[in-house]
MDAnalysis code that builds the backbone (N, CA, C; Angstrom):
import MDAnalysis as mda
import numpy as np

u = mda.Universe.empty(651, n_residues=217, atom_resindex=np.repeat(np.arange(217), 3), trajectory=True)
u.add_TopologyAttr("name", ["N", "CA", "C"] * 217)
u.add_TopologyAttr("resid", np.arange(1, 218))
u.add_TopologyAttr("resname", ["MET", "THR", "VAL", "PRO", "ARG", "VAL", "VAL", "ARG", "VAL", "GLY", "SER", "VAL", "GLU", "SER", "THR", "GLN", "ASP", "LEU", "ALA", "ARG", "GLY", "LEU", "PRO", "ILE", "GLY", "SER", "VAL", "VAL", "VAL", "ALA", "GLU", "HIS", "GLN", "SER", "ALA", "GLY", "ARG", "GLY", "ARG", "ALA", "GLY", "ARG", "THR", "TRP", "GLU", "ALA", "PRO", "PRO", "ARG", "THR", "ALA", "LEU", "LEU", "ALA", "SER", "PHE", "VAL", "LEU", "PRO", "PHE", "SER", "PRO", "LEU", "ALA", "SER", "LEU", "ALA", "ALA", "GLY", "VAL", "ALA", "VAL", "ALA", "GLU", "ALA", "CYS", "GLY", "PRO", "LEU", "ALA", "ARG", "LEU", "LYS", "TRP", "PRO", "ASN", "ASP", "VAL", "LEU", "LEU", "GLY", "ASP", "GLY", "LYS", "LEU", "ALA", "GLY", "ILE", "LEU", "VAL", "GLU", "VAL", "ARG", "GLY", "GLU", "VAL", "ALA", "VAL", "VAL", "GLY", "VAL", "GLY", "LEU", "ASN", "LEU", "THR", "TRP", "ALA", "PRO", "ALA", "GLY", "GLY", "ALA", "LEU", "LEU", "GLY", "ALA", "GLU", "VAL", "ASP", "GLU", "LEU", "LEU", "PRO", "ARG", "LEU", "HIS", "GLU", "SER", "LEU", "THR", "ARG", "TRP", "ASN", "ALA", "ALA", "PRO", "PRO", "ALA", "GLN", "VAL", "LEU", "GLU", "ARG", "TRP", "ARG", "ALA", "LEU", "SER", "ALA", "THR", "LEU", "GLY", "ARG", "ARG", "VAL", "ARG", "LEU", "GLU", "LEU", "PRO", "GLY", "GLU", "THR", "LEU", "VAL", "GLY", "LEU", "ALA", "GLU", "ASP", "VAL", "LEU", "PRO", "ASP", "GLY", "SER", "LEU", "VAL", "VAL", "GLY", "GLY", "ARG", "ALA", "PHE", "ALA", "ALA", "GLY", "ASP", "VAL", "ILE", "HIS", "LEU", "ARG", "ASP", "ALA", "ALA", "ALA", "PRO", "ALA", "GLU", "PRO", "PRO", "PRO", "SER", "GLY", "PRO"])
u.atoms.positions = np.array([
    [-3.878, -21.490, -7.846],
    [-4.544, -20.653, -6.837],
    [-5.506, -19.695, -7.529],
    [-6.765, -19.687, -7.116],
    [-7.769, -18.817, -7.708],
    [-8.277, -17.829, -6.674],
    [-8.898, -16.778, -7.160],
    [-9.457, -15.751, -6.284],
    [-10.972, -15.856, -6.329],
    [-11.653, -16.018, -5.189],
    [-13.111, -16.120, -5.203],
    [-13.779, -14.772, -5.418],
    [-14.966, -14.819, -5.969],
    [-15.838, -13.633, -6.044],
    [-15.165, -12.448, -6.713],
    [-14.627, -12.660, -7.890],
    [-13.989, -11.569, -8.625],
    [-15.017, -10.889, -9.526],
    [-15.131, -9.579, -9.379],
    [-15.985, -8.774, -10.244],
    [-15.069, -7.998, -11.176],
    [-15.136, -8.291, -12.465],
    [-14.277, -7.619, -13.447],
    [-15.103, -6.603, -14.237],
    [-14.569, -5.398, -14.335],
    [-15.269, -4.328, -15.041],
    [-14.296, -3.632, -15.986],
    [-14.846, -2.859, -16.899],
    [-14.015, -2.097, -17.824],
    [-13.573, -0.797, -17.185],
    [-14.232, 0.300, -17.559],
    [-13.898, 1.600, -16.990],
    [-14.926, 1.976, -15.931],
    [-14.436, 2.334, -14.762],
    [-15.305, 2.781, -13.663],
    [-14.689, 4.028, -13.040],
    [-15.478, 4.713, -12.230],
    [-14.908, 5.853, -11.506],
    [-13.907, 5.355, -10.478],
    [-14.295, 4.375, -9.671],
    [-13.409, 3.851, -8.641],
    [-13.849, 2.444, -8.261],
    [-12.889, 1.529, -8.157],
    [-13.219, 0.181, -7.699],
    [-13.682, 0.185, -6.245],
    [-13.244, 1.165, -5.472],
    [-13.686, 1.259, -4.076],
    [-15.201, 1.417, -3.995],
    [-15.768, 2.216, -4.898],
    [-17.212, 2.443, -4.885],
    [-17.974, 1.151, -5.138],
    [-17.481, 0.326, -6.060],
    [-18.154, -0.929, -6.375],
    [-17.972, -1.971, -5.284],
    [-16.839, -1.917, -4.590],
    [-16.544, -2.944, -3.583],
    [-17.361, -2.771, -2.312],
    [-17.761, -1.545, -2.011],
    [-18.545, -1.331, -0.798],
    [-19.855, -2.109, -0.878],
    [-20.155, -2.812, 0.168],
    [-21.392, -3.572, 0.207],
    [-21.258, -4.994, -0.292],
    [-20.131, -5.334, -0.924],
    [-19.914, -6.713, -1.346],
    [-19.461, -7.554, -0.155],
    [-19.693, -8.860, -0.203],
    [-19.295, -9.701, 0.931],
    [-17.785, -9.815, 1.066],
    [-17.344, -10.121, 2.272],
    [-15.926, -10.336, 2.540],
    [-15.401, -11.449, 1.636],
    [-14.231, -11.232, 1.080],
    [-13.645, -12.164, 0.129],
    [-13.791, -11.717, -1.305],
    [-14.648, -10.710, -1.537],
    [-14.850, -10.217, -2.900],
    [-13.689, -9.354, -3.352],
    [-13.488, -9.323, -4.669],
    [-12.458, -8.486, -5.281],
    [-13.064, -7.823, -6.516],
    [-12.868, -6.527, -6.645],
    [-13.291, -5.790, -7.834],
    [-12.035, -5.383, -8.603],
    [-11.985, -5.738, -9.884],
    [-10.829, -5.432, -10.729],
    [-11.305, -4.646, -11.943],
    [-10.630, -3.535, -12.226],
    [-11.016, -2.690, -13.354],
    [-9.860, -2.548, -14.334],
    [-10.211, -2.346, -15.598],
    [-9.195, -2.044, -16.610],
    [-8.777, -0.590, -16.556],
    [-9.675, 0.265, -16.070],
    [-9.386, 1.702, -16.026],
    [-10.264, 2.342, -14.967],
    [-9.724, 3.367, -14.301],
    [-10.479, 4.175, -13.355],
    [-10.470, 5.624, -13.818],
    [-11.640, 6.212, -13.909],
    [-11.714, 7.616, -14.319],
    [-11.591, 8.566, -13.144],
    [-11.802, 8.052, -11.924],
    [-11.692, 8.898, -10.734],
    [-11.115, 8.084, -9.589],
    [-10.020, 7.367, -9.866],
    [-9.361, 6.588, -8.826],
    [-8.841, 7.501, -7.736],
    [-9.014, 7.066, -6.494],
    [-8.664, 7.917, -5.365],
    [-7.439, 7.401, -4.643],
    [-6.641, 8.338, -4.177],
    [-5.519, 8.029, -3.316],
    [-5.740, 8.661, -1.955],
    [-4.695, 8.661, -1.163],
    [-4.783, 9.255, 0.167],
    [-4.925, 10.758, 0.080],
    [-5.637, 11.332, 1.070],
    [-5.806, 12.781, 1.207],
    [-6.460, 13.412, -0.020],
    [-7.377, 12.664, -0.655],
    [-8.125, 13.200, -1.776],
    [-7.380, 13.253, -3.087],
    [-6.184, 12.671, -3.146],
    [-5.445, 12.662, -4.402],
    [-6.076, 11.680, -5.382],
    [-5.693, 11.803, -6.653],
    [-6.206, 10.900, -7.671],
    [-5.120, 9.919, -8.096],
    [-5.575, 8.770, -8.591],
    [-4.657, 7.783, -9.171],
    [-5.025, 7.672, -10.642],
    [-4.075, 7.971, -11.528],
    [-4.355, 7.970, -12.959],
    [-3.397, 7.027, -13.673],
    [-3.942, 6.272, -14.625],
    [-3.143, 5.370, -15.461],
    [-3.928, 5.079, -16.723],
    [-3.243, 4.948, -17.872],
    [-3.947, 4.566, -19.096],
    [-4.614, 3.208, -18.932],
    [-5.668, 2.930, -19.711],
    [-6.362, 1.644, -19.599],
    [-5.428, 0.452, -19.785],
    [-5.644, -0.569, -18.962],
    [-4.953, -1.868, -19.057],
    [-3.440, -1.761, -18.858],
    [-2.989, -0.765, -18.101],
    [-1.555, -0.649, -17.813],
    [-1.233, -0.847, -16.338],
    [-2.258, -1.027, -15.502],
    [-2.055, -1.137, -14.057],
    [-3.015, -2.166, -13.477],
    [-2.647, -2.709, -12.335],
    [-3.599, -3.494, -11.558],
    [-4.379, -2.517, -10.706],
    [-5.678, -2.440, -10.934],
    [-6.575, -1.541, -10.214],
    [-7.626, -2.411, -9.555],
    [-7.548, -2.598, -8.260],
    [-8.412, -3.558, -7.592],
    [-8.741, -3.116, -6.176],
    [-9.893, -3.558, -5.720],
    [-10.305, -3.358, -4.329],
    [-10.671, -4.711, -3.738],
    [-10.136, -4.981, -2.554],
    [-10.289, -6.256, -1.872],
    [-11.124, -6.037, -0.608],
    [-12.162, -6.839, -0.439],
    [-13.032, -6.721, 0.729],
    [-12.557, -7.726, 1.775],
    [-12.067, -7.222, 2.905],
    [-11.451, -8.047, 3.939],
    [-12.133, -7.813, 5.280],
    [-11.971, -8.742, 6.218],
    [-12.471, -8.482, 7.578],
    [-11.701, -7.327, 8.212],
    [-12.369, -6.624, 9.114],
    [-11.696, -5.538, 9.821],
    [-10.494, -6.070, 10.589],
    [-9.417, -5.302, 10.538],
    [-8.233, -5.571, 11.341],
    [-7.741, -4.243, 11.889],
    [-7.328, -4.178, 13.156],
    [-6.854, -2.900, 13.707],
    [-5.604, -2.383, 13.008],
    [-4.867, -3.274, 12.334],
    [-3.677, -2.863, 11.586],
    [-3.881, -3.066, 10.095],
    [-5.103, -2.850, 9.621],
    [-5.424, -3.131, 8.221],
    [-4.510, -2.386, 7.252],
    [-4.204, -1.124, 7.547],
    [-3.384, -0.332, 6.628],
    [-1.944, -0.840, 6.580],
    [-1.345, -1.086, 7.753],
    [0.022, -1.603, 7.779],
    [0.087, -3.000, 7.171],
    [-0.900, -3.839, 7.481],
    [-0.926, -5.190, 6.935],
    [-1.043, -5.161, 5.415],
    [-1.838, -4.234, 4.888],
    [-1.982, -4.122, 3.440],
    [-0.662, -3.726, 2.789],
    [0.055, -2.812, 3.408],
    [1.357, -2.434, 2.869],
    [2.319, -3.598, 2.809],
    [2.389, -4.364, 3.888],
    [3.255, -5.537, 3.924],
    [2.845, -6.523, 2.837],
    [1.549, -6.775, 2.723],
    [1.056, -7.759, 1.769],
    [1.372, -7.368, 0.334],
    [1.156, -6.108, -0.008],
    [1.411, -5.664, -1.386],
    [2.907, -5.713, -1.682],
    [3.718, -5.255, -0.746],
    [5.166, -5.286, -0.959],
    [5.659, -6.711, -1.175],
    [5.204, -7.642, -0.351],
    [5.658, -9.019, -0.499],
    [5.187, -9.630, -1.820],
    [3.965, -9.287, -2.247],
    [3.454, -9.820, -3.503],
    [4.234, -9.285, -4.703],
    [4.869, -8.120, -4.529],
    [5.630, -7.510, -5.622],
    [7.068, -7.997, -5.705],
    [7.512, -8.809, -4.762],
    [8.846, -9.377, -4.849],
    [9.805, -8.839, -3.815],
    [10.992, -9.447, -3.733],
    [11.921, -9.153, -2.635],
    [12.549, -7.766, -2.668],
    [12.438, -7.048, -3.778],
    [13.048, -5.719, -3.844],
    [12.077, -4.601, -3.464],
    [10.825, -4.911, -3.286],
    [9.832, -3.884, -2.949],
    [10.008, -3.427, -1.509],
    [9.802, -2.149, -1.277],
    [9.928, -1.549, 0.045],
    [8.719, -0.655, 0.325],
    [8.564, -0.279, 1.579],
    [7.430, 0.521, 2.010],
    [7.858, 1.931, 2.393],
    [7.115, 2.897, 1.893],
    [7.290, 4.294, 2.290],
    [6.051, 4.703, 3.076],
    [6.277, 5.222, 4.281],
    [5.146, 5.611, 5.122],
    [4.348, 6.728, 4.464],
    [3.004, 6.711, 4.517],
    [2.213, 5.693, 5.197],
    [1.737, 4.548, 4.321],
    [1.666, 4.733, 2.993],
    [0.962, 3.710, 2.215],
    [1.476, 3.541, 0.789],
    [2.739, 3.845, 0.537],
    [3.306, 3.661, -0.802],
    [4.229, 2.455, -0.834],
    [4.236, 1.764, -1.957],
    [5.181, 0.686, -2.201],
    [6.192, 1.176, -3.230],
    [7.471, 1.038, -2.919],
    [8.547, 1.518, -3.777],
    [9.292, 0.357, -4.412],
    [9.817, 0.621, -5.595],
    [10.784, -0.262, -6.231],
    [11.952, 0.632, -6.621],
    [13.100, 0.442, -5.962],
    [14.161, 1.432, -6.080],
    [13.675, 2.730, -5.464],
    [13.868, 3.835, -6.172],
    [13.399, 5.128, -5.681],
    [12.032, 5.500, -6.241],
    [11.453, 4.630, -7.068],
    [10.202, 4.972, -7.727],
    [8.985, 4.379, -7.049],
    [7.890, 5.111, -7.090],
    [6.635, 4.602, -6.531],
    [6.057, 3.548, -7.455],
    [5.828, 2.378, -6.901],
    [5.277, 1.262, -7.658],
    [3.773, 1.133, -7.443],
    [3.327, 1.346, -6.220],
    [1.911, 1.137, -5.899],
    [1.471, 2.080, -4.802],
    [0.186, 2.370, -4.801],
    [-0.445, 3.116, -3.731],
    [-1.572, 2.290, -3.145],
    [-1.859, 2.512, -1.878],
    [-2.861, 1.728, -1.162],
    [-3.812, 2.680, -0.443],
    [-5.107, 2.393, -0.542],
    [-6.125, 3.173, 0.168],
    [-7.002, 2.193, 0.935],
    [-7.065, 2.352, 2.252],
    [-7.875, 1.474, 3.098],
    [-9.030, 2.272, 3.678],
    [-10.241, 1.774, 3.451],
    [-11.445, 2.386, 3.995],
    [-12.131, 1.367, 4.908],
    [-12.273, 1.713, 6.179],
    [-12.894, 0.815, 7.155],
    [-14.331, 1.241, 7.368],
    [-15.233, 0.249, 7.252],
    [-16.658, 0.484, 7.482],
    [-17.180, -0.630, 8.384],
    [-17.310, -0.311, 9.659],
    [-17.759, -1.316, 10.609],
    [-16.761, -2.446, 10.724],
    [-17.205, -3.666, 10.415],
    [-16.359, -4.843, 10.535],
    [-15.711, -5.228, 9.214],
    [-15.688, -4.294, 8.267],
    [-15.145, -4.575, 6.933],
    [-14.085, -3.535, 6.583],
    [-13.008, -3.992, 5.961],
    [-11.986, -3.094, 5.421],
    [-11.920, -3.293, 3.913],
    [-12.095, -2.216, 3.169],
    [-11.971, -2.268, 1.709],
    [-10.598, -1.713, 1.346],
    [-9.754, -2.573, 0.806],
    [-8.365, -2.225, 0.494],
    [-8.226, -2.002, -0.999],
    [-8.013, -0.758, -1.385],
    [-7.805, -0.424, -2.789],
    [-6.322, -0.389, -3.114],
    [-5.965, -1.003, -4.243],
    [-4.574, -1.066, -4.676],
    [-4.474, -0.588, -6.117],
    [-3.591, 0.361, -6.354],
    [-3.232, 0.771, -7.706],
    [-1.759, 0.486, -7.906],
    [-1.433, -0.380, -8.871],
    [-0.067, -0.878, -9.014],
    [0.365, -0.791, -10.474],
    [1.465, -0.090, -10.731],
    [1.946, 0.101, -12.095],
    [2.509, -1.199, -12.669],
    [1.964, -1.616, -13.809],
    [2.452, -2.834, -14.462],
    [3.273, -2.528, -15.706],
    [2.698, -1.799, -16.659],
    [3.404, -1.531, -17.921],
    [3.552, -0.048, -18.221],
    [3.049, 0.804, -17.358],
    [3.191, 2.264, -17.521],
    [3.298, 2.877, -16.141],
    [4.095, 3.942, -16.042],
    [4.209, 4.682, -14.793],
    [4.438, 6.151, -15.107],
    [3.956, 7.049, -14.259],
    [4.260, 8.465, -14.447],
    [5.736, 8.732, -14.195],
    [6.163, 9.937, -14.508],
    [7.561, 10.299, -14.294],
    [7.958, 10.053, -12.844],
    [9.072, 9.359, -12.661],
    [9.537, 9.050, -11.322],
    [8.943, 7.798, -10.726],
    [8.024, 7.156, -11.455],
    [7.409, 5.940, -10.950],
    [8.191, 4.704, -11.344],
    [7.709, 3.557, -10.904],
    [8.365, 2.280, -11.175],
    [7.344, 1.310, -11.761],
    [7.840, 0.311, -12.494],
    [7.007, -0.692, -13.135],
    [7.329, -2.069, -12.578],
    [6.291, -2.898, -12.462],
    [6.513, -4.276, -12.040],
    [6.698, -5.205, -13.237],
    [6.024, -4.887, -14.350],
    [6.168, -5.710, -15.540],
    [5.479, -7.054, -15.455],
    [4.452, -7.178, -14.619],
    [3.707, -8.429, -14.475],
    [2.356, -8.300, -15.165],
    [1.666, -9.432, -15.313],
    [0.317, -9.459, -15.853],
    [-0.687, -9.465, -14.709],
    [-1.853, -8.853, -14.932],
    [-2.881, -8.791, -13.893],
    [-3.250, -10.183, -13.403],
    [-3.509, -11.102, -14.329],
    [-3.959, -12.435, -13.933],
    [-2.868, -13.232, -13.230],
    [-1.615, -12.871, -13.441],
    [-0.509, -13.497, -12.714],
    [-0.409, -12.949, -11.298],
    [-0.597, -11.649, -11.157],
    [-0.379, -10.974, -9.886],
    [-1.571, -11.077, -8.938],
    [-2.780, -11.073, -9.482],
    [-3.981, -10.986, -8.651],
    [-4.100, -12.113, -7.624],
    [-3.943, -13.383, -7.992],
    [-4.059, -14.431, -6.955],
    [-2.991, -14.309, -5.872],
    [-1.776, -13.952, -6.276],
    [-0.688, -13.794, -5.303],
    [-0.987, -12.647, -4.345],
    [-1.511, -11.577, -4.872],
    [-1.827, -10.421, -4.042],
    [-2.997, -10.727, -3.109],
    [-4.005, -11.404, -3.609],
    [-5.150, -11.754, -2.774],
    [-4.726, -12.656, -1.617],
    [-3.893, -13.644, -1.898],
    [-3.417, -14.536, -0.847],
    [-2.605, -13.790, 0.188],
    [-1.739, -12.891, -0.262],
    [-0.892, -12.140, 0.655],
    [-1.716, -11.202, 1.528],
    [-2.702, -10.536, 0.933],
    [-3.561, -9.644, 1.712],
    [-4.373, -10.415, 2.751],
    [-4.921, -11.544, 2.358],
    [-5.717, -12.341, 3.280],
    [-4.866, -12.830, 4.452],
    [-3.660, -13.291, 4.137],
    [-2.782, -13.848, 5.173],
    [-2.313, -12.774, 6.147],
    [-1.856, -11.640, 5.628],
    [-1.317, -10.618, 6.514],
    [-2.416, -9.878, 7.263],
    [-3.593, -9.765, 6.678],
    [-4.695, -9.116, 7.383],
    [-5.103, -9.900, 8.630],
    [-4.866, -11.210, 8.600],
    [-5.212, -12.061, 9.741],
    [-4.029, -12.321, 10.664],
    [-2.863, -11.796, 10.357],
    [-1.666, -12.058, 11.160],
    [-1.727, -11.302, 12.488],
    [-1.065, -11.816, 13.517],
    [-1.006, -11.098, 14.794],
    [-0.380, -9.719, 14.626],
    [-0.886, -8.716, 15.339],
    [-0.364, -7.355, 15.192],
    [1.148, -7.254, 15.363],
    [1.720, -7.992, 16.296],
    [3.165, -7.906, 16.510],
    [3.940, -8.349, 15.272],
    [3.442, -9.366, 14.569],
    [4.113, -9.827, 13.355],
    [3.985, -8.816, 12.233],
    [2.802, -8.190, 12.140],
    [2.612, -7.158, 11.112],
    [3.582, -6.003, 11.335],
    [3.674, -5.533, 12.577],
    [4.575, -4.423, 12.877],
    [6.030, -4.789, 12.599],
    [6.431, -5.985, 13.008],
    [7.815, -6.408, 12.785],
    [8.143, -6.465, 11.298],
    [7.236, -7.000, 10.518],
    [7.496, -7.116, 9.085],
    [7.459, -5.751, 8.392],
    [6.520, -4.885, 8.825],
    [6.461, -3.554, 8.226],
    [7.781, -2.820, 8.469],
    [8.265, -2.899, 9.694],
    [9.532, -2.233, 10.011],
    [10.673, -2.789, 9.165],
    [10.677, -4.096, 8.964],
    [11.750, -4.716, 8.187],
    [11.708, -4.305, 6.719],
    [10.516, -4.093, 6.188],
    [10.358, -3.721, 4.781],
    [10.426, -2.209, 4.547],
    [10.495, -1.439, 5.610],
    [10.388, 0.006, 5.474],
    [11.610, 0.638, 4.823],
    [11.347, 1.527, 3.877],
    [12.388, 2.383, 3.309],
    [12.434, 3.728, 4.021],
    [11.550, 3.934, 4.994],
    [11.439, 5.214, 5.690],
    [12.166, 5.206, 7.021],
    [12.021, 4.138, 7.784],
    [12.610, 4.101, 9.120],
    [14.130, 4.106, 9.049],
    [14.727, 4.826, 9.987],
    [16.179, 4.884, 10.060],
    [16.813, 5.904, 9.148],
    [16.009, 6.736, 8.502],
    [16.591, 7.745, 7.613],
    [15.990, 9.113, 7.902],
    [16.688, 10.142, 7.447],
    [16.192, 11.509, 7.598],
    [15.092, 11.758, 6.576],
    [14.019, 12.384, 7.060],
    [12.878, 12.664, 6.199],
    [12.411, 14.089, 6.426],
    [11.690, 14.598, 5.469],
    [10.955, 15.841, 5.640],
    [9.483, 15.484, 5.707],
    [8.849, 15.807, 6.806],
    [7.435, 15.521, 7.015],
    [6.655, 16.818, 6.846],
    [5.794, 16.830, 5.842],
    [5.026, 18.034, 5.535],
    [3.614, 17.883, 6.091],
    [3.259, 18.827, 6.953],
    [1.974, 18.829, 7.632],
    [1.268, 20.151, 7.359],
    [-0.028, 20.218, 7.553],
    [-0.709, 21.512, 7.424],
    [-0.120, 22.531, 8.393],
    [0.487, 23.565, 7.872],
    [1.033, 24.626, 8.704],
    [2.376, 24.336, 9.333],
    [2.992, 23.184, 9.001],
    [4.266, 22.829, 9.628],
    [5.057, 21.895, 8.731],
    [6.372, 22.091, 8.714],
    [7.277, 21.162, 8.047],
    [8.359, 20.770, 9.030],
    [8.586, 19.474, 9.170],
    [9.532, 18.963, 10.150],
    [10.570, 18.104, 9.450],
    [11.849, 18.334, 9.763],
    [12.929, 17.494, 9.258],
    [13.540, 16.760, 10.438],
    [13.674, 15.456, 10.306],
    [14.252, 14.680, 11.397],
    [14.401, 13.226, 11.015],
    [14.819, 12.424, 11.970],
    [15.018, 10.999, 11.755],
    [13.695, 10.262, 11.956],
    [13.328, 9.437, 10.983],
    [12.156, 8.571, 11.131],
    [12.558, 7.404, 12.020],
    [12.038, 7.373, 13.222],
    [12.544, 6.454, 14.246],
    [11.762, 5.153, 14.356],
    [10.434, 5.223, 14.196],
    [9.646, 4.011, 14.409],
    [8.248, 4.220, 13.861],
    [7.524, 3.112, 13.698],
    [6.093, 3.164, 13.428],
    [5.398, 2.493, 14.609],
    [4.328, 3.126, 15.100],
    [3.631, 2.660, 16.297],
    [2.482, 1.723, 15.923],
    [1.954, 0.995, 16.897],
    [0.862, 0.060, 16.602],
    [-0.356, 0.696, 15.947],
    [-0.590, 1.993, 16.149],
    [-1.727, 2.636, 15.494],
    [-1.364, 3.155, 14.100],
    [-0.140, 2.877, 13.643],
    [0.291, 3.308, 12.320],
    [0.981, 4.649, 12.294],
    [1.059, 5.336, 13.414],
    [1.711, 6.644, 13.466],
    [3.217, 6.505, 13.238],
    [3.805, 7.535, 12.630],
    [5.239, 7.581, 12.399],
    [5.890, 8.474, 13.446],
    [6.974, 7.989, 14.042],
    [7.708, 8.769, 15.030],
    [8.886, 9.439, 14.330],
    [8.889, 10.762, 14.349],
    [9.963, 11.554, 13.757],
    [10.457, 12.529, 14.807],
    [11.731, 12.465, 15.117],
    [12.300, 13.373, 16.104],
    [11.621, 13.285, 17.449],
    [11.175, 12.087, 17.838],
    [10.549, 11.901, 19.136],
    [9.070, 12.226, 19.194],
    [8.487, 12.670, 18.079],
    [7.064, 12.991, 18.038],
    [6.338, 12.011, 17.124],
    [5.111, 11.667, 17.482],
    [4.317, 10.726, 16.701],
    [3.329, 11.493, 15.820],
    [3.234, 11.080, 14.554],
    [2.358, 11.736, 13.598],
    [1.468, 10.694, 12.934],
    [0.160, 10.969, 12.939],
    [-0.800, 10.034, 12.355],
    [-0.974, 10.255, 10.862],
    [-0.591, 11.421, 10.368],
    [-0.757, 11.744, 8.946],
    [0.301, 12.740, 8.536],
    [0.485, 12.873, 7.231],
    [1.468, 13.798, 6.696],
    [2.121, 13.226, 5.457],
    [2.804, 14.077, 4.721],
    [3.524, 13.655, 3.526],
    [5.001, 13.537, 3.850],
    [5.571, 12.375, 3.581],
    [6.981, 12.116, 3.867],
    [7.799, 12.215, 2.597],
    [8.905, 12.932, 2.679],
    [9.881, 12.989, 1.590],
    [11.191, 12.441, 2.128],
    [11.697, 11.413, 1.478],
    [12.982, 10.840, 1.874],
    [14.103, 11.766, 1.438],
    [14.975, 12.130, 2.364],
    [16.083, 13.018, 2.053],
    [17.274, 12.211, 1.567],
    [18.021, 12.765, 0.647],
    [19.071, 12.012, -0.034],
    [20.319, 11.808, 0.806],
    [20.400, 12.477, 1.945],
    [21.583, 12.284, 2.786],
    [21.400, 11.114, 3.748],
    [20.359, 10.304, 3.494],
    [20.101, 9.173, 4.394],
    [20.824, 7.924, 3.942],
    [21.164, 7.115, 4.898],
    [21.753, 5.822, 4.579],
    [20.678, 4.885, 4.061],
    [21.052, 3.952, 3.200],
    [20.102, 2.991, 2.668],
    [19.619, 2.070, 3.768],
    [18.303, 1.719, 3.755],
    [17.809, 0.803, 4.782],
    [18.329, -0.600, 4.606],
    [18.353, -1.339, 5.671],
    [18.878, -2.697, 5.623],
    [17.942, -3.601, 4.859],
    [18.485, -4.704, 4.317],
    [17.666, -5.688, 3.639],
    [16.763, -6.378, 4.657],
    [15.474, -6.602, 4.292],
    [14.579, -7.257, 5.234],
    [14.782, -8.765, 5.247],
    [14.420, -9.411, 6.326],
    [14.524, -10.862, 6.368],
    [13.448, -11.512, 5.530],
    [13.705, -12.664, 4.889],
    [12.719, -13.319, 4.019],
    [11.726, -14.134, 4.812],
    [10.819, -13.460, 5.513],
    [9.904, -14.198, 6.378],
    [8.472, -13.865, 6.047],
    [7.555, -14.630, 6.611],
    [6.130, -14.365, 6.524],
    [5.532, -14.668, 7.870],
    [4.221, -14.445, 7.998],
    [3.599, -14.682, 9.296],
    [3.460, -16.166, 9.572],
])
């Protein structure tokens, strides 16, 4: 399995910047990012050649962010789980972050995934870029085109957030409650209220989430 239209670069500020304007199906892969971006203006930092740093140009999907989470988690293996809104976990450690930027009929999906190095509290996959990239591209393409109901069902099954007590940190407010569901627009329901954004912290008094079923779309 090969990936079409791969642009490989050394050190760049962000693969997202290079991917904008490329045709659908393109992938930009970098050895290092000097200004990699995460959600809410955060940065993604990793030493050169220790992470998969890539941006995938996909057709617009109304559930592009949730579909990307499902796709990355599945590409990372059966133990990977999802933390709302866009983190992939392995055990209790963050394995990958996802940034989705929608521009018209195009979604640029940026993925930063720890392979051989991780910051404190992070997790490692221990795979090679060339081994992981085709699998990830196939998974992203497939789930981005999946029916919304299937994306939601799979996201819920892979979630490490739903069904447990969380602390949701918002500008000017902190809420502790049960993470009950994720809605079709990607919002998280906590204590009966829906939130489109915020930082989630999993509380340690929560029960472990159930194992997800081994399915695909």
